[in-house]
N, C-alpha and C positions, 0 to 999 in steps of 0.2 A: 589422435585426431585432431584437426585444425579447429573445430567448433565444439570441441570439448572443454569445458571448464569446471573448475571448482564451485564460483558461484556468479549466478547470474542475477543481475538487479534489473528489474522492468520498470524503467522510469527514471528521469534524471532532473527531479526537483531537489529541495534541500534535503529530504529524507533520504532519497536515492543516493546522492551524491555523497552524503554523510556515511551513509552503509559502505559506498565505494572506497572511501578514505581508509575504513576500518579493514575492510577487506583486503586492499592492496598492502596495507602496512602488516598485515597478518601473514604475507605471502601467498595468499591466495590467488589463483589465477582466475581474475574477477574481470565480467564483462557488464557493461552497461547497455542497456537497448533502450532508444527512446524516439518517440515518433516526431516529436515537435521541437521547439526551442530548449536549449539546456536551460534548467531553471525552471521549468514549468511555468505556473501562474506567477512566481516571484518575479520571472523576467519581465512582467507587464507591470511592474509595480515602480513607480518613480522614485519614491523615498520611503527608507526604511530608518526608523529610529529607535525601535525597541529590539534590536540583535547585539547581544553583549559584545562590546569591544569596538563597536563601530558607532559612533554619535550620530551619524547621517550618511548613508549610502544609498544608492539605486540598486533595484533588484537585480537588473542585469549584471553591474559591477559586482555585487555580492556572489552570484552564482558563478561568475567567471573565477573568482577566488577559489570557489568550492570546486569547481573542476579542474583547476591547475593544480590543486593540492591534490587530487586523486590522482591525476597524471603522473605527478611527481612519485607515485608509489606504482606505477606501471600498469595501472587500469587501462582496460581498453574500451572504446565507445564506437558504437554502431548505431546509425540512424534507420529506424525501421519501425512499423508498427505491429505489434504483437497482435494475431488473430485467434491462435489456439495454442493451449497448452495440454501436458500428459503428464500427470502427477502420480499415475499407478504404480511406477517403477522405480527402483532405488535411485537410478539416473532419469532425473526429471527433462523433459523434452520440450522447448519452445520453440514455436514457430510465426514467422513473420508473413506479412502480405505479399512481400516477394517471393515466396517460396523458400526462404532460408530457415535452417534447422540447427538449433543450437542445443547442447546438452550440458547439464551441471548435476553436481551432488546436492546442493541446495539452492533454493530461488526466494528471492525478497521481492516481494510485491509493493512496487512504490510508484503506482501509476496515477495516483493523485485523483482529482476531480475535475470537473468542467461545469460551466455556467447551465443552470436550470434553464430550459426554454418554456415561456408562457404557452406556447401552441396556439396563438390567437391568429385569425385571418391575416395574413400579409407579413407575419414574422419571418417565416421561411423564404417566400419570395422574394423579400426586400432585404434580406441579409447581406452584407456586404454592400448594400446601397441606400445606406441610411440606417440600418439596423445594426446595431453593435454591441458587443459585451465586454469591451476592454477599452478604458479611456485613456491609457497610457499608449496603446496602438493606434487609436484612431481619432482621439480629439482634435487633432491639428486639422483634420479634414473639414472641421466646422467653423472655420474660421468666420466670425462675424455672423452667424447662422443661428438660429434658434432650435434648442434642444430640449428634448424631454428625457428624463430620468426616471425609472420606474424602480423602487425599493426604498427603503429606509435606514438599512443597517449600516454597518461601518463602511463596506466597500461601497455602497450605492452613496453615501454621503460625501466621503472622502474623494472617492472619482468625479462625483458631480463638481466640487469644488475646483478639482484639476480642470474639467471642461471649462469652466468659467474664465480661465485663461485665454481661450480660444472663442468661444462661443459670445454671440451678442448676450444670450438670456438662456438660463437653465431653469426649467419647470421640473419641479420635483413631484411625481405622482404617489401619495401616501395613502394606505389603508387605514390608518389611525385618525383619531379626533386631533384636532388642530393643536400644536406644539408638543405631539408625541411622535419621538422618533427611536428607533430601534439602535441607534448607533450610540458610542460612547459621548459622553456629557461635553468633553473638550469639543469634538468635531460638530457636535450639535450646535454650540455655541459660536463657533466660527461661521457655521453655513447661516445660523439666522442673521449674521450681521453681514453676509457677503450681499452687496446690493444688486449682484446680477443672479441672484437665486430666488425663486419665487417657489411656494409650495400648494398643491391643492389637495385639501384633506378628504378623508373619508372616501376614496376614489381608486378605482383601478381603470386599465384601459381595456377595451373591448375589442379594438380593431387597429390596425397600422394602416394608413391611408396612403394611396399613391400608385401610378402606373408603374414606371420603371425606376423611379426613386421615392424615398419619403417624402410626403406632402403634408401630412398631418396625423393624427390620433384620434380614435373616438373614445372618450371617457365617459365611465358611467359612475354616478353619485350613488355609494352604497346605502345611504339612510335615505335619499328621496326615491332613487331608482330611475332618476332622470338622465338621459344621454346628452354629450355635448360633443363639438370637435372643436379640437386646437391645431392652428397650423404650426408647424415646424418641419425641419428638414433632417433632423436625426432624432434617432430614439436609443438610448442606451438602457439595457434591462439588466439588474443586478437584483435577482429574486431568488437567491440561493445558488447551491452547488449540488451536484449529483455525482457519486465515484464512478470513476472510468474503469469498470469491472465487468462490462458486458461480456468479454472475451474470455471471462473465466467460468461462465454459466454451466458449463457441462463438465468443469473439471473436478467435481466431488468436493470443492472448498465450500466450507459452510459461509453463508451470508446471511444479512438481515434481509428484511421485506424491501429495504432500500437499496441494497446493493452494498452496503458497508461489510467489513470483513471483521468479525470478533477475534479478538487474539487475547493470549495470556500475558503476565508481565515481561516474557521473554519475546514478545512478538511471535509466539508460535500460533500457527492457523491449526486446524483440527487434521491436517496433513502433515507427518512428520517430514522435516526438512524443507517444509514452504513456509516464510514468514511473511507478515504484512507491516508495512510502516507508513507513516505519514496520513494524508488526507482521505486515503481509500480504507481506512480501518476504522472502527467504532472508537470513538475518543471524544472527550470533553474540548480540549481546546486545540484548534487548527491555525497553527503560527509557524514561522521558521524556525524558531529556537525550539518547540516542541517537535517539529517534524525531524530536526536534528537529532534530538535525544532518541527517538524512535529506531532512527537509522542506526546509531552507535551501538544500541541495545540490540536490533535484529542481528546486525552483522557479528557481533561477539557471540551470540547465541549460535549463529549458523556455522562460525570457526569452530565451536567447540562439538557441534553435531558432527561437522566433517571429520575433527579429529576422531570421535570415537567411530565413525565410519571406516576411516582408514584403518583404526586399530582393530577393529573387526576382522576386516580382510586380512591383515597381518597375522593377528592372533588366532583366528579360526579358520578363515577359508585357505590359507596358507601354511597351517601349523603342521610341522612333521608328525607331532604325536596326534593320536585319536582325541578329539574333543567330546567332552559331555556339554552340551548346550542347556544349561538349565534356566528354564524360565521359572521365576518365583514371585511371590506375592507377599512382601513385608509385612503386610497387615493380617495375614493369615497365619497361625502359629503351626498349623501342620506343614506348612510350606517352610518356614523357618527350621523345623524340627527335621525334615527331610533334606534340607541343604547341608546340615550340620553332619548329619550320618553320611551323607554322600562324600563329604571330604574326608571323615573318618576313615570310611573303606578304602577310598583312593590311596591314602596314606599307607594303610595295611598292605595293599598290592604293590606298592613300590612307585606309587605316583604314576600308573600305567597311562592315566588320562590328563589332559589338561582340562580343569574345569572352567568354564566362562559363564557368568552369571548374568540373567538378562532379567530386569526389573520389568514385568508385565504392564506396570502403570504408566512408565513411560517410553516403552520401547513397543507400542501398538503395531507399528508397522513391521516390525521384525517378527513379533507373534502371528501376525495374520499371515506373513509370508510362509511360515511352518505349519499353520491352521492349528496353532494353538489358543485354545479358549479358555483354559483354566489352567491354575497353578496347583501344586507343582507338575512340572511335565519335563522330560530331559530327551533330547535328540542325540545320537550318537553320530558324530561325522568324522569322515577320514578324507583329509584334504578338501574339504568343502563337502563331500558327497554324503548324503544321508544313507547310514548302513542299517539304523534299526533304532527304535525308541525304547525306553526303558518302561517297565511297571513301576510307577512311584509307590512302592510300599514301605513302611517303617519296620517291615519285618527284615532285620539285618541280614539273616542268612540268605534269604529269598534276593534281596536287592545284591549281595554278594555274589550271589550264583551268576546272576545276570552281567556282572561286570567281568568275571573269571571264564 
């Protein structure tokens, strides 16, 4: 099938692109689906100085290097917005807004995050007409004008300083007491020394004012409760991020209350064959370097999962011998004893069966497929078709009679 892949990666930020590099290098037929610019939010970053090997590089240039690297291994890219997925079967299905449908043995979710909205009056109405969320994208449109920045984290302060290269004045609205910012100390020191930056402390904005374009903001002092208006022509909001995972809400994938995806050390989600990497997963550090590490780990784990899947098809579903599909639990002594007895009896009858062991702790999807709820359990297959199930007894004669 034209749209059938080994690995589909949703998102082309640093995590998704790194996963693509590893997937392509592993000779997996790999597809990257991305709805926006290659590189995600990193493509809007003017300067990166903390990615190993690059003393100073722009976000777009770094992401172009990532993409070229992936393409050199034969990775395919398609532009599209994923609107739904079906992870209920072994072959995962990914659907886009344009009605395209793709299948894969494994899926890596790397759709990242997007700016959080304040949802205050005027914000949505004036978005694109003075309200912005990306300084690199929009700062040049405010040449010689007055701009308000909301937020005090690394992004807000660093982007605010970039805006001062174009704007006449940048006023930063900060929730905290005077002198307290949430950004790193180096950026804070630079911001305080920047003659074009001013700060309004203990405050937030209640409304963005203007008819067709931004004309000002309504500011509320959190200590006095008093409101005032400040004239400006632009408002940049940097108040946090939200994961881009809405399209997954009916997929059965586990997410926390904020929409972030919890994973284990292999980037595995609660669904076998589905992985989450980068800013859309639960994690401590959201940086290009940590996203790249996620992508590498997720892709290697996906590669091994696909290898196991292919091996199961070849050794079980296409086996010329009848197969004893043995579901076991290594933590249960009875399960281990039964496994040993089954191998012993199969040897006595001339290896009449191929025994394939399945650890229920790691192969939950396969166990669910055959309706296995406890171990030990044995499904007898003939060329992939189930012909019977064994009574898992430790009585040697009874078990041997079932086999012969």
